[in-house]
BATI-837852 format. One record per residue: residue in three letters; x, y, z of N, C-alpha, C, O in turn. Coordinates in pm, whole numbers, padded with zeros to 5 digits, always signed. Example, Ala and Ser with C-alpha at 12.3 -4.5 7.8 and 13.67 -1.06 7.14 Angstrom:
% BATI-837852
ALA+01319-00569+00780+01230-00450+00780+01320-00330+00780+01424-00332+00846SER+01285-00225+00708+01367-00106+00714+01290+00003+00787+01341+00114+00804
END
This chain:
% BATI-837852
MET+00058-00087+00016+00002-00004-00003+00102+00133-00020+00214+00126+00030PRO+00070+00237-00078+00151+00329-00088+00144+00406+00003+00030+00412+00049ASN+00235+00486+00062+00188+00564+00152+00144+00698+00136+00117+00752+00243VAL+00125+00787+00010+00050+00874-00070-00066+00856-00069-00065+00733-00071VAL-00203+00893-00066-00288+00833-00068-00355+00967-00143-00369+01070-00077ARG-00397+00962-00284-00504+01065-00346-00631+01048-00321-00704+00964-00374ALA-00679+01180-00184-00814+01196-00146-00898+01279-00227-00839+01330-00322ALA-01023+01308-00214-01093+01388-00243-01256+01390-00151-01323+01304-00094LEU-01268+01515-00170-01377+01555-00101-01477+01627-00225-01444+01649-00341VAL-01623+01658-00153-01730+01766-00260-01832+01777-00125-01885+01718-00031GLN-01808+01929-00212-01892+02041-00097-01944+02104-00206-01890+02170-00295ALA-02108+02058-00176-02208+02069-00311-02327+02156-00252-02367+02165-00136ALA-02384+02232-00401-02506+02327-00318-02652+02231-00366-02648+02180-00479TRP-02781+02207-00278-02878+02125-00300-02943+02178-00449-02955+02291-00498THR-02967+02091-00480-03045+02078-00646-03185+02091-00665-03243+02120-00770GLY-03247+02058-00518-03442+02032-00540-03460+01917-00567-03579+01893-00584ASP-03371+01801-00583-03443+01705-00562-03314+01574-00527-03194+01593-00546THR-03369+01454-00477-03243+01368-00484-03193+01349-00584-03070+01348-00595GLY-03320+01319-00738-03223+01220-00842-03097+01330-00908-02992+01285-00953THR-03120+01434-00905-03008+01531-00961-02888+01526-00877-02774+01515-00921MET-02929+01539-00719-02839+01552-00664-02728+01460-00621-02615+01495-00588VAL-02788+01306-00627-02715+01171-00615-02613+01195-00774-02490+01192-00783ALA-02701+01217-00868-02627+01233-01042-02512+01352-01014-02397+01323-01047LYS-02534+01470-00962-02415+01542-00975-02293+01517-00858-02184+01573-00859HIS-02347+01405-00742-02216+01347-00667-02162+01267-00752-02041+01286-00745GLU-02191+01169-00847-02140+01068-00941-02073+01115-01018-01961+01068-01037GLU-02126+01236-01095-02014+01305-01173-01879+01350-01071-01764+01306-01079HIS-01918+01422-01000-01770+01470-00937-01697+01343-00906-01575+01345-00924ALA-01769+01203-00851-01675+01106-00800-01583+01047-00936-01461+01032-00934ARG-01665+01020-01044-01570+01038-01189-01445+01105-01208-01338+01058-01247GLU-01482+01246-01169-01375+01331-01230-01293+01354-01079-01228+01457-01065ALA-01298+01284-01003-01200+01264-00898-01135+01168-00891-01046+01157-00807ALA-01173+01055-00996-01111+00897-00980-01026+00938-01152-00911+00896-01166ARG-01080+01003-01249-00994+01073-01374-00872+01140-01340-00763+01135-01397ARG-00914+01214-01217-00729+01267-01154-00671+01212-01037-00611+01262-00941GLY-00706+01091-01069-00603+00986-00957-00678+00977-00853-00616+00885-00799ALA-00763+00999-00781-00823+01006-00643-00837+00842-00606-00861+00761-00695ARG-00821+00803-00472-00895+00722-00448-00939+00640-00368-00930+00519-00349VAL-01009+00762-00307-01135+00787-00194-01178+00907-00204-01116+01009-00235ILE-01285+00891-00178-01355+01069-00169-01512+01033-00033-01573+00932+00004GLY-01517+01154-00006-01647+01170+00103-01715+01287+00099-01676+01402+00116PHE-01841+01235+00069-01966+01375+00065-02010+01412+00194-01977+01379+00308GLN-02083+01483+00151-02128+01631+00287-02237+01510+00404-02271+01393+00383GLU-02256+01570+00482-02371+01499+00563-02520+01555+00475-02548+01655+00409VAL-02595+01422+00521-02736+01396+00465-02703+01434+00306-02788+01509+00259PHE-02593+01395+00210-02530+01454+00102-02681+01437+00005-02732+01531-00057ASN-02720+01335+00010-02844+01312-00093-02996+01414-00052-03100+01380-00109ALA-03001+01502+00020-03147+01562+00056-03074+01702+00089-02953+01724+00090PRO-03196+01803+00121-03147+01900+00184-03103+01892+00314-03131+01781+00359TYR-03051+01954+00386-03038+02014+00492-03200+02043+00593-03232+02152+00643PHE-03264+01938+00601-03415+01957+00644-03406+01966+00789-03518+01980+00839CYS-03308+01962+00874-03303+01984+01030-03351+02152+01050-03401+02189+01157GLN-03332+02231+00953-03361+02389+01032-03468+02415+01045-03505+02531+01063VAL-03601+02249+01036-03740+02323+01051-03732+02112+01095-03663+02015+01064GLN-03866+02148+01190-03924+02026+01234-04049+01976+01183-04153+02009+01239GLU-04050+01903+01089-04149+01844+01018-04188+01765+00964-04127+01754+00858PRO-04311+01646+00982-04299+01548+00942-04243+01481+00824-04178+01376+00823GLU-04277+01555+00723-04259+01545+00619-04131+01485+00557-04112+01401+00469HIS-04035+01574+00652-03905+01532+00607-03875+01384+00652-03762+01349+00618TYR-03935+01305+00708-03858+01176+00734-03886+01081+00603-03863+00960+00607ARG-03935+01141+00494-03963+01083+00356-03789+01062+00288-03762+00972+00208TRP-03695+01155+00336-03545+01170+00335-03512+01014+00360-03418+00970+00293ALA-03584+00912+00457-03471+00816+00511-03474+00701+00392-03555+00687+00300GLU-03372+00634+00422-03366+00502+00373-03312+00435+00444-03271+00482+00550PRO-03293+00301+00411-03203+00175+00503-03085+00172+00441-03072+00206+00323VAL-02986+00130+00519-02824+00148+00508-02806+00000+00567-02831-00027+00684PRO-02752-00104+00459-02694-00091+00286-02833-00107+00213-02817-00045+00107ASP-02939-00149+00214-03014-00202+00116-03106-00114+00067-03207-00162+00016GLY-03085+00077+00077-03163+00123+00034-03105+00171-00076-02991+00139-00112PRO-03182+00252-00139-03126+00274-00332-02981+00339-00315-02869+00304-00352THR-03032+00452-00243-02860+00559-00260-02724+00441-00282-02665+00411-00386VAL-02698+00373-00097-02642+00322-00059-02601+00181-00167-02491+00126-00164ARG-02690+00149-00240-02714+00021-00368-02594+00107-00477-02490+00062-00526ARG-02646+00221-00489-02610+00332-00614-02491+00351-00620-02433+00369-00727MET-02427+00352-00494-02296+00409-00445-02212+00269-00470-02126+00257-00557ARG-02243+00191-00401-02182+00059-00424-02171+00042-00592-02059-00005-00615ASP-02231+00058-00693-02223+00042-00833-02104+00169-00859-02011+00172-00940LEU-02141+00252-00776-02008+00357-00807-01880+00308-00796-01790+00303-00879ALA-01885+00264-00656-01727+00240-00625-01680+00134-00715-01559+00133-00741ARG-01752+00048-00764-01674-00054-00807-01652-00023-00997-01600-00094-01083GLU-01718+00117-01008-01681+00198-01154-01566+00240-01136-01482+00211-01221THR-01529+00316-01029-01396+00429-00987-01307+00327-00945-01207+00313-01015GLY-01320+00257-00851-01216+00174-00827-01181+00268-00699-01071+00260-00645MET-01292+00365-00650-01256+00410-00504-01346+00380-00387-01462+00337-00383VAL-01276+00408-00308-01348+00421-00116-01443+00548-00162-01407+00640-00236LEU-01582+00533-00097-01667+00610-00072-01744+00628+00069-01806+00550+00141ILE-01715+00751+00075-01777+00774+00241-01881+00868+00242-01858+00989+00241VAL-02038+00803+00244-02182+00833+00224-02246+00852+00331-02261+00755+00406PRO-02305+00996+00370-02356+01002+00477-02497+01013+00423-02503+01073+00316VAL-02606+00973+00468-02738+00969+00499-02869+00960+00567-02861+00841+00599PHE-02977+00995+00609-03042+00962+00634-03083+00783+00680-03116+00688+00609GLU-03068+00792+00783-03092+00614+00793-03225+00552+00853-03254+00595+00964VAL-03292+00481+00810-03395+00403+00884-03374+00307+00896-03334+00248+00795GLU-03389+00220+01040-03331+00123+01085-03466+00007+01075-03462-00102+01019GLN-03567+00060+01138-03720+00029+01179-03784+00130+01178-03728+00239+01164SER-03912+00118+01193-04057+00222+01227-03981+00263+01351-03952+00195+01450GLY-03955+00394+01322-03921+00491+01461-03745+00496+01532-03702+00552+01633PHE-03665+00398+01411-03559+00460+01473-03452+00481+01329-03391+00390+01274TYR-03452+00606+01296-03382+00720+01272-03230+00700+01309-03195+00666+01422TYR-03142+00724+01206-03042+00783+01275-02974+00850+01148-03017+00825+01036ASN-02824+00968+01179-02789+01044+01087-02664+00962+01071-02590+00938+01166THR-02636+00909+00913-02526+00753+00889-02450+00814+00798-02481+00911+00729ALA-02348+00753+00800-02230+00740+00683-02221+00598+00638-02196+00518+00728ALA-02234+00557+00536-02180+00412+00495-02080+00412+00457-02051+00502+00378VAL-01975+00307+00495-01802+00312+00391-01826+00184+00296-01855+00068+00325ILE-01807+00235+00193-01809+00136+00071-01618+00152+00023-01545+00247-00005ASP-01600+00009+00035-01469-00026-00031-01473+00010-00172-01571+00060-00228ALA-01328-00026-00245-01330+00024-00406-01362-00059-00470-01354-00047-00592ASP-01427-00209-00394-01480-00327-00508-01616-00294-00467-01688-00394-00473GLY-01678-00186-00427-01804-00184-00389-01871-00277-00289-01993-00279-00271SER-01771-00364-00218-01823-00391-00111-01835-00306+00006-01749-00231+00052TYR-01981-00333+00059-02000-00248+00229-01950-00312+00340-01953-00428+00380LEU-01886-00169+00397-01775-00259+00514-01843-00201+00604-01787-00216+00713GLY-01966-00124+00614-02001-00091+00751-02075+00073+00739-02085+00125+00628LYS-02099+00110+00804-02163+00266+00867-02114+00301+01013-02088+00216+01099TYR-02105+00432+01028-02086+00523+01147-02228+00610+01186-02277+00681+01098ARG-02288+00603+01308-02395+00617+01360-02321+00789+01398-02214+00799+01457LYS-02387+00890+01360-02347+01030+01451-02380+01031+01588-02501+01039+01608HIS-02323+01026+01670-02333+01001+01819-02390+01154+01889-02491+01137+01957HIS-02350+01269+01883-02378+01412+01938-02486+01465+01844-02474+01501+01726ILE-02585+01462+01915-02745+01556+01802-02719+01672+01879-02662+01681+01989PRO-02774+01769+01799-02764+01920+01848-02915+01916+01822-02968+01846+01736GLN-02985+02012+01917-03100+02085+01914-03118+02191+01930-03192+02211+02026VAL-03090+02260+01891-03073+02401+01860-03104+02511+01702-03092+02478+01584LYS-03137+02615+01749-03183+02718+01624-03139+02669+01538-03017+02658+01548GLY-03203+02611+01404-03160+02623+01267-03112+02440+01251-03117+02365+01153PHE-03074+02419+01378-03003+02240+01382-03161+02150+01467-03146+02126+01587TRP-03226+02130+01436-03331+02069+01520-03334+01916+01510-03437+01852+01486GLU-03203+01858+01532-03216+01709+01479-03216+01586+01581-03188+01469+01555LYS-03259+01648+01712-03361+01553+01781-03442+01551+01771-03497+01492+01864TYR-03525+01597+01677-03659+01577+01629-03633+01445+01524-03737+01384+01501TYR-03537+01402+01470-03529+01331+01374-03437+01209+01349-03437+01121+01263PHE-03337+01242+01484-03202+01116+01493-03227+01075+01626-03275+01146+01715LYS-03186+00945+01635-03148+00916+01769-03022+00883+01782-02973+00828+01683PRO-02928+00906+01908-02808+00932+01906-02748+00772+01853-02816+00669+01856GLY-02590+00782+01800-02537+00657+01748-02480+00532+01865-02411+00546+01966ASN-02540+00414+01805-02507+00314+01899-02384+00204+01853-02343+00101+01906LEU-02342+00279+01722-02226+00181+01713-02102+00194+01726-02021+00141+01651GLY-02072+00270+01829-01921+00298+01865-01820+00387+01751-01881+00438+01658TRP-01705+00403+01754-01631+00466+01684-01574+00352+01554-01460+00316+01581PRO-01616+00298+01443-01533+00192+01403-01454+00264+01341-01487+00379+01312VAL-01290+00196+01296-01256+00216+01181-01215+00107+01096-01163+00000+01127PHE-01259+00168+00942-01275+00067+00865-01138+00043+00773-01064+00126+00719ASP-01130-00096+00775-00994-00142+00677-01004-00147+00539-01040-00247+00476THR-00963-00003+00473-01012-00007+00281-00912+00021+00233-00811+00071+00284ALA-00936-00015+00116-00827-00012+00015-00689+00082-00012-00594+00067-00088VAL-00729+00195+00096-00632+00296+00080-00570+00363+00231-00494+00459+00247GLY-00649+00247+00357-00614+00245+00461-00684+00238+00530-00783+00170+00504LYS-00670+00319+00682-00782+00309+00754-00857+00407+00777-00795+00491+00842VAL-00976+00441+00751-01063+00526+00769-01142+00572+00865-01160+00469+00930GLY-01210+00670+00928-01302+00648+01011-01388+00794+00971-01363+00879+00886VAL-01463+00787+01040-01626+00928+01002-01633+00946+01144-01609+00853+01221TYR-01671+01086+01191-01709+01195+01252-01772+01276+01205-01704+01357+01142ILE-01941+01305+01206-02012+01395+01172-02028+01497+01236-02080+01494+01347CYS-01985+01613+01176-02055+01788+01184-02084+01782+01303-01982+01734+01351TYR-02179+01802+01413-02155+01809+01583-02085+01727+01650-02040+01741+01764ASP-02072+01606+01552-01963+01518+01682-01819+01605+01721-01774+01609+01835ARG-01766+01664+01617-01614+01747+01615-01616+01796+01716-01505+01790+01770HIS-01722+01866+01798-01702+01976+01912-01691+01870+02025-01681+01923+02136PHE-01689+01729+02026-01659+01671+02115-01519+01565+02109-01519+01457+02050PRO-01441+01604+02159-01262+01490+02161-01286+01375+02181-01227+01283+02125GLU-01385+01360+02274-01365+01182+02287-01361+01094+02165-01279+01002+02156GLY-01445+01120+02075-01486+01023+01937-01373+01067+01874-01321+00971+01815TRP-01292+01201+01854-01200+01175+01759-01072+01063+01822-01007+00976+01763ARG-01069+01113+01974-00947+01022+02027-00975+00877+02035-00885+00793+02042GLN-01100+00851+02034-01133+00708+01973-01100+00637+01879-01069+00518+01873LEU-01112+00741+01781-01095+00724+01662-00934+00681+01646-00890+00581+01588GLY-00871+00769+01703-00710+00733+01680-00656+00608+01755-00588+00517+01707LEU-00692+00620+01859-00724+00490+01922-00743+00334+01855-00680+00237+01898ASN-00837+00326+01748-00891+00278+01697-00801+00238+01563-00825+00149+01482GLY-00722+00304+01564-00622+00319+01420-00642+00391+01280-00619+00357+01164ALA-00701+00520+01347-00741+00608+01199-00601+00665+01167-00520+00715+01245GLN-00589+00636+00975-00519+00721+00932-00598+00874+00862-00533+00973+00827LEU-00734+00864+00855-00796+00953+00784-00925+00959+00834-01003+00864+00820VAL-00958+01072+00898-01097+01035+00922-01203+01173+00848-01160+01288+00842TYR-01292+01148+00816-01376+01222+00725-01478+01284+00817-01514+01221+00916ASN-01533+01423+00787-01598+01513+00884-01719+01576+00793-01718+01682+00730PRO-01829+01472+00804-01916+01586+00677-01992+01654+00751-01997+01615+00867SER-02066+01761+00718-02088+01862+00800-02159+01923+00726-02149+01907+00604ALA-02237+01996+00773-02341+02150+00783-02369+02229+00883-02451+02210+00973THR-02271+02356+00862-02245+02426+00956-02313+02565+00863-02351+02554+00746HIS-02319+02700+00945-02378+02798+00867-02294+02910+00908-02242+02889+01017ARG-02259+03043+00846-02205+03153+00899-02203+03182+01059-02109+03215+01131GLY-02327+03160+01086-02366+03264+01205-02332+03204+01355-02321+03270+01458LEU-02318+03050+01337-02327+02957+01455-02147+02935+01508-02109+02956+01623SER-02096+02908+01441-01984+02861+01486-01881+02861+01387-01790+02778+01383ALA-01904+02985+01278-01794+02986+01163-01606+03004+01223-01506+02946+01180HIS-01616+03077+01302-01506+03109+01396-01456+02980+01446-01340+02993+01485LEU-01512+02834+01461-01432+02746+01515-01409+02602+01351-01393+02483+01375TRP-01411+02625+01290-01404+02545+01141-01274+02522+01103-01227+02413+01069ARG-01209+02645+01110-01107+02646+01112-00943+02609+01214-00823+02603+01187LEU-01048+02586+01370-00963+02612+01473-00980+02412+01530-00877+02352+01563GLU-01062+02369+01530-01116+02192+01584-01082+02095+01458-01042+01981+01484GLN-01088+02111+01406-01060+01992+01321-00903+01988+01314-00854+01886+01364PRO-00800+02095+01253-00695+02078+01302-00639+02039+01419-00548+01959+01441ALA-00706+02105+01493-00675+02054+01666-00673+01912+01703-00597+01851+01780ALA-00781+01869+01626-00794+01713+01663-00672+01646+01545-00583+01568+01580ALA-00688+01689+01427-00578+01613+01345-00400+01632+01451-00313+01546+01456VAL-00398+01759+01514-00252+01729+01580-00279+01659+01723-00179+01651+01795ALA-00426+01595+01785-00361+01574+01906-00426+01430+01892-00473+01376+01992ASN-00429+01376+01782-00482+01232+01709-00368+01193+01626-00329+01078+01612GLU-00333+01265+01588-00210+01256+01456-00258+01144+01390-00215+01029+01399TYR-00370+01194+01310-00376+01149+01205-00453+01271+01087-00470+01385+01130PHE-00495+01236+00941-00528+01334+00839-00687+01326+00872-00761+01229+00889VAL-00708+01453+00875-00889+01515+00867-00934+01564+00721-00847+01622+00656ALA-01065+01545+00660-01153+01567+00602-01236+01624+00654-01327+01558+00704ALA-01238+01793+00665-01349+01867+00635-01443+01903+00547-01404+01979+00459ILE-01579+01863+00544-01644+01894+00487-01788+01944+00480-01881+01882+00532ASN-01807+02084+00398-01943+02155+00460-02014+02165+00349-01961+02150+00239ARG-02132+02190+00361-02230+02224+00293-02202+02385+00231-02120+02464+00277VAL-02304+02415+00099-02252+02555+00060-02385+02610+00017-02473+02535-00025GLY-02401+02731+00025-02529+02800-00011-02693+02793+00077-02710+02734+00184GLN-02759+02838+00031-02867+02855+00124-02949+02786+00032-02944+02797-00091GLU-03046+02696+00117-03143+02611+00099-03305+02670+00142-03329+02769+00210GLU-03402+02578+00078-03556+02644+00069-03597+02629+00228-03694+02699+00259TYR-03563+02583+00291-03569+02484+00473-03551+02626+00559-03628+02617+00654GLY-03502+02714+00561-03450+02800+00652-03333+02905+00590-03299+02905+00471ASP-03288+02981+00677-03182+03076+00651-03044+03055+00678-02961+03142+00650ASN-03009+02936+00733-02849+02894+00745-02803+02923+00626-02881+02910+00531ASP-02654+02974+00600-02575+03037+00459-02471+02913+00489-02377+02938+00565PHE-02481+02790+00440-02400+02711+00467-02272+02769+00346-02285+02807+00230TYR-02137+02756+00442-02028+02848+00369-01862+02738+00332-01744+02762+00309GLY-01914+02664+00340-01815+02529+00225-01729+02539+00322-01740+02500+00438THR-01598+02621+00244-01445+02617+00307-01416+02442+00347-01386+02404+00461SER-01429+02370+00254-01376+02213+00322-01225+02213+00260-01176+02255+00155TYR-01167+02140+00388-01040+02153+00353-01007+01984+00378-01082+01899+00425PHE-00892+01973+00338-00794+01851+00432-00681+01922+00524-00618+02024+00494VAL-00667+01836+00658-00550+01905+00726-00446+01760+00766-00501+01650+00768ASP-00309+01769+00795-00232+01683+00799-00251+01682+00957-00316+01757+01030PRO-00173+01571+00985-00105+01565+01135-00036+01635+01205-00014+01599+01320ARG+00007+01727+01166+00082+01815+01189-00049+01986+01229-00015+02097+01271GLY-00156+01948+01202-00238+02049+01164-00229+02164+01044-00327+02239+01040GLN-00135+02185+00955-00137+02211+00866-00221+02226+00737-00147+02166+00660PHE-00321+02265+00666-00340+02278+00555-00261+02197+00456-00138+02207+00448VAL-00372+02072+00335-00303+02047+00246-00341+02104+00138-00460+02081+00117GLY-00295+02164+00063-00354+02252-00003-00462+02377+00007-00455+02407+00126GLU-00531+02440-00037-00557+02528-00038-00743+02493+00025-00791+02392-00025ALA-00821+02557+00108-00923+02512+00155-01029+02533+00007-00987+02577-00100ALA-01128+02504+00026-01236+02531-00073-01313+02691-00082-01305+02785-00003SER-01381+02679-00196-01422+02866-00160-01566+02842-00065-01625+02735-00057ASP-01607+02971+00004-01685+02974+00094-01850+02997+00044-01944+03024+00118LYS-01851+02977-00120-01938+03022-00165-02056+02933-00291-02178+02928-00310ASP-01881+02850-00377-01936+02792-00480-01883+02607-00415-01809+02562-00328GLU-01968+02558-00513-01996+02409-00497-01825+02333-00547-01784+02345-00662GLU-01767+02279-00468-01623+02253-00577-01576+02084-00498-01623+02020-00405LEU-01482+02067-00578-01434+01930-00581-01266+01939-00556-01184+01974-00642LEU-01236+01900-00418-01109+01899-00338-01048+01795-00416-01135+01712-00443VAL-00908+01757-00476-00809+01648-00463-00706+01677-00396-00646+01783-00413ARG-00676+01604-00326-00521+01620-00249-00450+01518-00200-00514+01443-00127ASP-00297+01484-00225-00221+01379-00165-00190+01405-00062-00120+01503-00040LEU-00242+01309+00054-00217+01259+00138-00049+01173+00174-00027+01059+00132ASP+00041+01242+00246+00143+01148+00260+00109+01101+00374+00109+01169+00476PHE+00052+00896+00368+00024+00878+00494+00136+00867+00625+00116+00883+00746GLY+00274+00830+00540+00412+00841+00583+00411+00932+00721+00418+00883+00834LEU+00404+01034+00701+00335+01153+00789+00323+01100+00939+00390+01122+01040ILE+00244+01044+00921+00176+01007+01095+00264+00919+01137+00305+00945+01250GLU+00305+00833+01092+00446+00771+01165+00565+00884+01233+00608+00869+01347ASP+00605+00991+01147+00686+01049+01154+00619+01185+01252+00687+01287+01237VAL+00559+01194+01301+00486+01278+01368+00442+01206+01514+00462+01268+01618ARG+00382+01079+01516+00389+00985+01652+00503+00948+01693+00509+00923+01813ARG+00619+00933+01619+00755+00920+01679+00809+01054+01772+00839+01037+01890GLN+00816+01166+01717+00820+01287+01729+00775+01338+01821+00855+01347+01914TRP+00634+01398+01849+00529+01406+01970+00481+01297+02054+00433+01326+02163ALA+00490+01169+02016+00428+01076+02106+00321+01118+02209+00349+01113+02329PHE+00198+01158+02166+00131+01184+02224+00054+01030+02280+00029+01013+02399TYR+00032+00960+02207-00002+00812+02232+00049+00776+02318-00018+00745+02416ARG+00218+00763+02321+00284+00742+02448+00256+00772+02615+00282+00705+02715ASP+00181+00921+02594+00200+01002+02712+00074+00990+02752+00035+01036+02859ARG+00010+00936+02681-00150+00940+02723-00154+00895+02873-00072+00809+02905ARG-00246+00946+02974-00293+00863+03101-00450+00838+03101-00544+00912+03128PRO-00442+00675+03054-00608+00648+03075-00611+00613+03227-00720+00620+03284ASP-00529+00586+03280-00510+00563+03477-00569+00694+03541-00612+00705+03656ALA-00563+00805+03431-00612+00951+03528-00764+00982+03494-00852+01033+03564TYR-00767+00932+03357-00919+00961+03314-01050+00912+03355-01126+00901+03259GLU-01098+00882+03464-01140+00782+03503-01303+00922+03542-01423+00903+03521GLY-01256+01010+03582-01404+01141+03577-01444+01206+03466-01539+01283+03476LEU-01387+01190+03359-01408+01178+03239-01526+01148+03197-01584+01221+03116VAL-01588+01022+03250-01701+00948+03233-01828+00906+03330-01931+00839+03327ARG-01763+00977+03406-01856+00984+03483-01975+01096+03497-01947+01214+03481PRO-02122+01052+03531-02224+01093+03452-02265+01254+03564-02356+01330+03532
END
């Protein structure tokens, strides 16, 4: 397995319907593959609008099973076609009344490797997610993919360091963080938290944000998606804050071992002293 992995992400504007939104992401993925990318991630609930700006039962219609729903099946075909690993965030229905904010992980041969379910569910103005989603219950899996060990952390999760750390302890080399965040709430944190998590846990992070305004609220999704390395440095420029964009970047996974030897954060952890962190 090469040390340098060419990775991609997509920040996209909502098209108005699922069919064209999925088709657009397929074309972005094909373009990424033409540019040599071997892994690509999409934004939070990529095939739908960010409907959590309102609390309306009509929006349960966006939910589908994972992995047997139509979007993940279609993405498995896309992975086989392009030879890329895909991180596919969707609104999941497990059974009646059981809904999750989920990302499926699909290997480069189209095989379904598993899913991550968002743990931390916000309930504030413009982000009424508890109306729709149960908290994730599958832990912090790291998937052994064709490009290496890949994890997922979704949007609001990024404010909580515990999951970032667990992904590192589980062996992650690259963590995708698909999001939907707008200018007025926490834009000043966007360039702080993911680089800090990359440094603290010594792996690469792909931070993905939606872009533009949608019909269900006033949120102004500001894009600015990026890749960051284990030293907390941006890999190339961040994406536009206004326009849809495909980013393709080369990630040198050899840097992970270099940084872990130099900074030795995992060596100097003190789990024996952290018992208070998990007390209610």
